[in-house]
VOPAGU-2260 file (C-alpha; in pm, 1 decimal, decimal comma):
REM VOPAGU-2260
SITE   aa  ch    i         X         Y         Z
SITE  MET   A    0    1120,3   -4108,4    1487,3
SITE  ALA   A    1     783,3   -3976,8    1609,8
SITE  ARG   A    2     607,9   -3731,1    1392,0
SITE  HIS   A    3     499,9   -3401,0    1548,2
SITE  ARG   A    4     288,0   -3191,0    1319,2
SITE  GLY   A    5      26,1   -3066,6    1565,3
SITE  SER   A    6    -326,6   -3179,0    1614,7
SITE  ALA   A    7    -569,3   -3232,3    1329,4
SITE  CYS   A    8    -777,8   -2939,8    1425,5
SITE  GLN   A    9    -475,2   -2700,3    1420,9
SITE  ARG   A   10    -356,3   -2826,3    1093,4
SITE  LEU   A   11    -705,2   -2810,7     930,7
SITE  GLN   A   12    -846,7   -2490,1    1093,9
SITE  HIS   A   13    -847,8   -2323,8     746,2
SITE  ARG   A   14   -1047,8   -2587,8     597,5
SITE  LEU   A   15   -1290,1   -2620,8     899,1
SITE  ILE   A   16   -1349,7   -2241,1     888,5
SITE  ALA   A   17   -1395,4   -2236,2     513,7
SITE  ASP   A   18   -1638,4   -2538,9     543,8
SITE  ALA   A   19   -1852,8   -2339,9     786,3
SITE  ALA   A   20   -1867,5   -2040,6     569,1
SITE  CYS   A   21   -1939,7   -2226,9     257,1
SITE  ALA   A   22   -2228,9   -2411,3     422,5
SITE  TYR   A   23   -2368,8   -2085,2     555,5
SITE  ILE   A   24   -2353,4   -1926,1     204,4
SITE  GLU   A   25   -2534,8   -2219,3      44,3
SITE  THR   A   26   -2797,6   -2224,7     320,3
SITE  ASN   A   27   -2858,0   -1854,4     310,4
SITE  LYS   A   28   -2819,7   -1778,7     -52,1
SITE  GLU   A   29   -3192,5   -1682,0    -100,4
SITE  GLN   A   30   -3172,8   -1392,8     157,8
SITE  PRO   A   31   -2938,7   -1127,3     273,8
SITE  PHE   A   32   -2637,5   -1239,2     490,1
SITE  PHE   A   33   -2334,6   -1119,1     660,0
SITE  ILE   A   34   -2023,9   -1329,9     726,5
SITE  TYR   A   35   -1714,0   -1231,5     937,7
SITE  LEU   A   36   -1435,8   -1473,4     851,7
SITE  PRO   A   37   -1148,6   -1418,0    1091,4
SITE  PHE   A   38    -887,6   -1679,9     988,5
SITE  ASN   A   39    -620,1   -1719,7    1276,9
SITE  ALA   A   40    -335,9   -1777,0    1051,4
SITE  PRO   A   41     -82,1   -1696,9     942,3
SITE  HIS   A   42     -36,0   -1549,3    1303,5
SITE  PHE   A   43     275,0   -1644,0    1453,7
SITE  PRO   A   44     277,4   -1984,6    1636,7
SITE  GLY   A   45     165,8   -1974,2    2003,5
SITE  ALA   A   46     247,4   -2229,6    2268,4
SITE  ARG   A   47     -89,7   -2159,2    2429,9
SITE  ASN   A   48    -255,0   -2311,7    2110,7
SITE  LYS   A   49     -80,0   -2636,7    2139,9
SITE  GLN   A   50    -140,2   -2953,6    2325,8
SITE  PRO   A   51     120,0   -3061,4    2582,9
SITE  GLY   A   52     424,2   -3199,5    2406,0
SITE  GLN   A   53     350,4   -3055,1    2067,0
SITE  PRO   A   54     612,0   -2840,2    1911,5
SITE  ASN   A   55     536,8   -2466,1    1873,5
SITE  ILE   A   56     566,9   -2449,4    1502,7
SITE  TRP   A   57     371,0   -2327,1    1188,8
SITE  GLN   A   58      92,8   -2562,1    1131,1
SITE  ALA   A   59     -69,5   -2646,0     791,6
SITE  PRO   A   60    -235,6   -2955,7     620,5
SITE  ASP   A   61     -14,6   -3202,4     446,5
SITE  VAL   A   62    -152,8   -3106,2     103,9
SITE  ALA   A   63     -18,5   -2739,4     145,0
SITE  PHE   A   64     330,3   -2870,9     180,9
SITE  LYS   A   65     309,0   -3114,1     -98,8
SITE  LYS   A   66     224,5   -2817,4    -342,1
SITE  TYR   A   67     587,5   -2716,4    -296,4
SITE  GLY   A   68     722,9   -3066,8    -276,4
SITE  TYR   A   69     803,0   -3003,2      83,1
SITE  SER   A   70     768,8   -3277,3     359,0
SITE  PRO   A   71     500,5   -3213,9     611,9
SITE  ASP   A   72     778,0   -3291,8     878,8
SITE  THR   A   73    1002,5   -3021,2     767,5
SITE  ARG   A   74    1146,2   -2803,7    1036,4
SITE  ASP   A   75    1228,8   -2530,8     793,1
SITE  GLU   A   76    1041,3   -2211,1     929,6
SITE  LYS   A   77    1009,5   -2055,2     582,4
SITE  LYS   A   78     877,9   -2367,7     421,0
SITE  ARG   A   79     630,4   -2414,5     693,5
SITE  TYR   A   80     518,0   -2048,2     676,4
SITE  ARG   A   81     470,3   -2093,6     295,4
SITE  ALA   A   82     248,5   -2390,4     360,2
SITE  VAL   A   83      32,3   -2184,2     605,4
SITE  VAL   A   84     -16,5   -1885,9     366,5
SITE  THR   A   85     -94,8   -2145,6      89,1
SITE  ALA   A   86    -363,9   -2318,0     305,5
SITE  LEU   A   87    -516,2   -1965,4     375,7
SITE  ASP   A   88    -519,7   -1874,4      12,9
SITE  THR   A   89    -694,8   -2217,4     -77,2
SITE  ALA   A   90    -937,4   -2168,4     192,7
SITE  ILE   A   91   -1036,9   -1818,9      68,6
SITE  GLY   A   92   -1052,1   -1938,7    -293,4
SITE  ARG   A   93   -1304,7   -2199,3    -173,8
SITE  VAL   A   94   -1520,4   -1922,6      -7,6
SITE  LEU   A   95   -1515,4   -1726,1    -344,2
SITE  THR   A   96   -1595,4   -2039,8    -551,3
SITE  GLN   A   97   -1896,4   -2102,5    -315,9
SITE  LEU   A   98   -2029,1   -1756,2    -383,2
SITE  ASP   A   99   -2010,2   -1823,9    -758,1
SITE  GLN   A  100   -2174,7   -2173,3    -734,5
SITE  SER   A  101   -2450,6   -2044,8    -508,5
SITE  GLY   A  102   -2513,0   -1770,7    -766,5
SITE  VAL   A  103   -2478,0   -1466,8    -529,7
SITE  ALA   A  104   -2124,2   -1350,4    -637,9
SITE  ASP   A  105   -2257,1   -1067,6    -838,3
SITE  ASN   A  106   -2454,4    -925,5    -538,7
SITE  THR   A  107   -2191,2    -995,4    -262,8
SITE  LEU   A  108   -1934,1    -744,6    -138,7
SITE  VAL   A  109   -1616,8    -907,4     -22,4
SITE  ILE   A  110   -1361,9    -738,1     178,6
SITE  TRP   A  111   -1020,9    -897,7     251,7
SITE  TYR   A  112    -766,2    -737,7     472,6
SITE  SER   A  113    -526,6    -808,4     758,8
SITE  ASP   A  114    -535,4    -666,4    1109,5
SITE  ASN   A  115    -193,8    -565,1    1122,5
SITE  GLY   A  116     141,4    -607,6     933,7
SITE  ALA   A  117     374,7    -896,4     977,3
SITE  PHE   A  118     541,5    -926,9    1319,3
SITE  MET   A  119     905,5    -839,7    1302,4
SITE  LEU   A  120     993,8    -994,2    1630,2
SITE  LYS   A  121    1219,9   -1300,7    1696,6
SITE  LYS   A  122    1015,6   -1627,1    1682,8
SITE  ARG   A  123     716,8   -1432,4    1593,6
SITE  GLY   A  124     745,4   -1378,6    1212,8
SITE  LEU   A  125    1096,0   -1205,5    1183,2
SITE  GLU   A  126    1244,2   -1532,9    1048,2
SITE  VAL   A  127     989,0   -1574,6     767,3
SITE  SER   A  128     820,0   -1266,9     656,7
SITE  SER   A  129     879,1    -893,2     567,9
SITE  ASN   A  130     700,2    -567,1     542,6
SITE  LYS   A  131     969,5    -393,1     328,4
SITE  PRO   A  132     997,1    -118,6     225,3
SITE  LEU   A  133     768,0     -33,0     536,3
SITE  ARG   A  134     939,8       4,0     863,4
SITE  ASP   A  135     912,0    -251,7    1130,0
SITE  GLY   A  136     584,7    -449,1    1184,4
SITE  GLY   A  137     310,5    -564,9    1411,0
SITE  VAL   A  138     264,9    -435,6    1772,7
SITE  THR   A  139     409,4     -91,9    1653,8
SITE  LEU   A  140     264,9     212,4    1469,9
SITE  TRP   A  141     547,6     225,1    1228,7
SITE  GLU   A  142     397,6     181,5     871,6
SITE  GLY   A  143     493,8    -185,1     882,6
SITE  GLY   A  144     252,7    -234,9    1165,0
SITE  ILE   A  145     -53,5     -37,3    1053,5
SITE  ARG   A  146     -38,3     -17,9     660,2
SITE  VAL   A  147    -190,9    -347,9     538,6
SITE  PRO   A  148    -322,4    -506,6     222,0
SITE  CYS   A  149    -682,6    -468,3     133,0
SITE  ILE   A  150    -877,2    -611,4    -150,2
SITE  ILE   A  151   -1231,5    -529,0    -219,8
SITE  ARG   A  152   -1450,9    -722,9    -460,6
SITE  TYR   A  153   -1800,5    -626,8    -582,0
SITE  PRO   A  154   -1861,0    -740,5    -934,2
SITE  GLY   A  155   -2044,6    -478,8   -1148,5
SITE  LYS   A  156   -2004,3    -207,4    -884,6
SITE  ILE   A  157   -1628,4    -182,1    -828,4
SITE  LYS   A  158   -1404,3    -195,9   -1144,4
SITE  PRO   A  159   -1164,9    -499,0   -1130,7
SITE  GLY   A  160    -801,2    -360,9   -1091,8
SITE  THR   A  161    -906,8     -31,2    -933,5
SITE  GLU   A  162    -634,7     111,8    -693,8
SITE  THR   A  163    -665,6     417,4    -474,2
SITE  ASP   A  164    -408,0     633,9    -299,8
SITE  GLN   A  165    -648,5     761,8     -52,4
SITE  PRO   A  166    -589,3     604,2     304,3
SITE  PHE   A  167    -871,0     471,9     490,7
SITE  ILE   A  168    -912,2     251,2     808,6
SITE  SER   A  169   -1099,0     -65,9     898,7
SITE  LEU   A  170   -1330,1     133,3    1115,8
SITE  ASP   A  171   -1466,5     269,2     790,8
SITE  PHE   A  172   -1612,9     -73,9     697,7
SITE  LEU   A  173   -1907,3     -43,6     941,8
SITE  PRO   A  174   -2069,1     272,1     799,8
SITE  THR   A  175   -1991,7     153,4     458,8
SITE  LEU   A  176   -2152,2    -173,4     492,9
SITE  VAL   A  177   -2465,2     -25,1     677,9
SITE  GLN   A  178   -2509,7     220,6     401,7
SITE  ARG   A  179   -2472,6     -39,4     118,7
SITE  ALA   A  180   -2739,7    -255,3     305,6
SITE  GLY   A  181   -2974,9      25,9     325,1
SITE  GLY   A  182   -2952,4      87,0     693,5
SITE  LYS   A  183   -2901,5     393,9     910,3
SITE  LEU   A  184   -2641,4     435,7    1178,9
SITE  PRO   A  185   -2772,5     512,3    1542,4
SITE  THR   A  186   -2750,9     881,5    1619,0
SITE  ASP   A  187   -2694,8     840,4    1982,0
SITE  ARG   A  188   -2320,3     759,0    1961,1
SITE  GLN   A  189   -2012,5     864,2    1780,5
SITE  PHE   A  190   -1849,6     643,4    1492,7
SITE  ASP   A  191   -1502,6     699,5    1402,2
SITE  GLY   A  192   -1533,0     550,9    1058,6
SITE  GLU   A  193   -1669,2     701,2     740,4
SITE  ASP   A  194   -1861,5     569,1     437,6
SITE  ILE   A  195   -1598,1     516,1     184,2
SITE  TRP   A  196   -1825,9     381,8     -98,9
SITE  PRO   A  197   -1793,8     704,8    -297,0
SITE  MET   A  198   -1424,1     660,0    -280,6
SITE  LEU   A  199   -1422,8     293,0    -360,4
SITE  THR   A  200   -1638,7     358,6    -681,5
SITE  GLY   A  201   -1435,6     653,5    -787,2
SITE  LYS   A  202   -1719,1     899,0    -745,0
SITE  ALA   A  203   -1533,0    1113,3    -490,7
SITE  PRO   A  204   -1213,5    1294,6    -505,6
SITE  VAL   A  205    -926,7    1218,4    -264,9
SITE  ALA   A  206   -1016,2    1398,2      57,9
SITE  GLU   A  207    -775,7    1485,4     336,4
SITE  ARG   A  208    -836,4    1304,6     656,7
SITE  THR   A  209    -663,4    1276,2     990,8
SITE  PHE   A  210    -614,2     931,2    1158,6
SITE  TYR   A  211    -515,5     903,4    1514,9
SITE  PHE   A  212    -356,8     600,5    1660,9
SITE  GLY   A  213    -257,3     486,9    2018,3
SITE  TYR   A  214    -130,2     138,4    2088,6
SITE  ARG   A  215      67,1      34,0    2409,1
SITE  LYS   A  216     339,4     299,3    2436,1
SITE  PHE   A  217     322,1     416,7    2073,4
SITE  SER   A  218     127,1     730,9    1947,5
SITE  ALA   A  219      80,6     833,7    1589,6
SITE  LEU   A  220    -112,7    1084,2    1362,5
SITE  ARG   A  221    -153,7    1067,6     983,5
SITE  ARG   A  222    -280,0    1359,2     786,8
SITE  GLY   A  223    -236,2    1349,4     413,3
SITE  ARG   A  224     126,7    1276,9     330,9
SITE  TYR   A  225     256,0    1364,9     680,3
SITE  LYS   A  226     276,8    1129,8     980,3
SITE  LEU   A  227     373,4    1180,5    1343,3
SITE  VAL   A  228     499,9     883,7    1544,7
SITE  ARG   A  229     655,1     820,3    1880,7
SITE  SER   A  230     741,2     508,0    2061,7
SITE  ASN   A  231     695,2     630,9    2421,2
SITE  PRO   A  232     468,7     886,5    2562,2
SITE  ARG   A  233     758,5    1054,8    2733,0
SITE  GLY   A  234     957,5    1102,2    2414,2
SITE  SER   A  235     916,3    1361,3    2130,7
SITE  PHE   A  236     716,8    1305,1    1816,1
SITE  MET   A  237     900,2    1256,3    1481,6
SITE  MET   A  238     762,5    1366,5    1163,3
SITE  PHE   A  239     775,3    1191,7     815,3
SITE  ASP   A  240     665,3    1259,5     459,4
SITE  LEU   A  241     530,4     940,3     354,3
SITE  GLN   A  242     498,2    1042,7     -16,7
SITE  THR   A  243     879,1    1073,8     -34,7
SITE  ASP   A  244     978,9     853,8     260,7
SITE  LEU   A  245     761,5     556,7     281,5
SITE  SER   A  246    1019,7     370,5     494,2
SITE  GLU   A  247    1017,3     641,8     770,8
SITE  THR   A  248    1391,9     694,8     765,7
SITE  THR   A  249    1427,4    1076,1     779,2
SITE  ASP   A  250    1260,3    1287,0    1059,7
SITE  ILE   A  251    1173,0    1614,0     897,4
SITE  SER   A  252    1064,9    1790,1    1222,9
SITE  GLU   A  253    1327,9    2070,1    1193,6
SITE  LYS   A  254    1234,3    2140,3     833,7
SITE  LEU   A  255     865,1    2196,5     897,8
SITE  PRO   A  256     839,0    2311,3    1272,5
SITE  MET   A  257     502,1    2507,6    1228,3
SITE  LEU   A  258     343,1    2200,7    1065,6
SITE  LYS   A  259     480,1    1965,4    1328,2
SITE  SER   A  260     341,5    2188,8    1601,7
SITE  LYS   A  261       3,0    2197,7    1439,2
SITE  LEU   A  262     -12,4    1828,1    1404,9
SITE  VAL   A  263     107,2    1768,0    1763,7
SITE  GLN   A  264    -158,5    2000,2    1888,8
SITE  ALA   A  265    -418,1    1806,5    1709,1
SITE  TYR   A  266    -305,6    1474,1    1833,9
SITE  ASN   A  267    -294,6    1612,7    2199,6
SITE  ASN   A  268    -648,1    1744,1    2167,5
SITE  TRP   A  269    -764,5    1396,3    2046,6
SITE  ALA   A  270    -584,7    1221,8    2311,0
SITE  HIS   A  271    -717,3    1465,0    2579,9
SITE  ALA   A  272   -1083,1    1405,9    2450,8
SITE  TRP   A  273   -1061,4    1031,5    2468,7
SITE  GLN   A  274    -902,9    1051,0    2835,4
SITE  LYS   A  275   -1208,8    1255,1    2928,2
SITE  LYS   A  276   -1441,6     976,2    2794,5
SITE  GLU   A  277   -1268,5     705,3    2969,4
């Protein structure tokens, strides 16, 4: 029987991307550098990324399967997904090791995060992953779609094991990195993010912020412990208390009507302002 595990490039993409990053670090270790390292897995398999005749399945190098005693030819989706995540972990570990070996780890800020939660769609992650206790997943604005893991490492500046309950957003990384690099943001445009360095280092108290989201037909707003969300612009917003209901199961709109009205107005004002800009 013929073996169909995908092209070498697809199976080894984690290694190829890590190779490039490690080489760049070693070459530029004597000067400031910035690396944006967007691994494209464990995104769900896509037929458009496969050559004709290749199966549309999770791809990983043979060594990632062997760590679990799996055959690289297995068609078990959960086993293949574990191999993909293992390959990703190995690649990230290589980059961190390279920072150590190049002598720049203590002066390098590392940010790791996902662009969205796991996809809870048939043949797109539902079979292999979970966002529990968060509701739903990628391509939605439920917590399972927008609340993601984020790990930040900066030896000597951020205490290991530090955790924060203060929400922030990926848009905060730009002003934070510019500030840490000693630069200044342009003043002729608006930036949606904020400098979160004081929060990361524990030098600032938790501050209430309002986050606005719009994606496909979804709309959402988060302010403190409360969140509005709707799945269709013609529908009504639901409101949840994320402090007591992280899974977004109980709509509290009728319990706090005045607060909901205030938050809905805030969202509408934001949406109207953006429509005028467009």
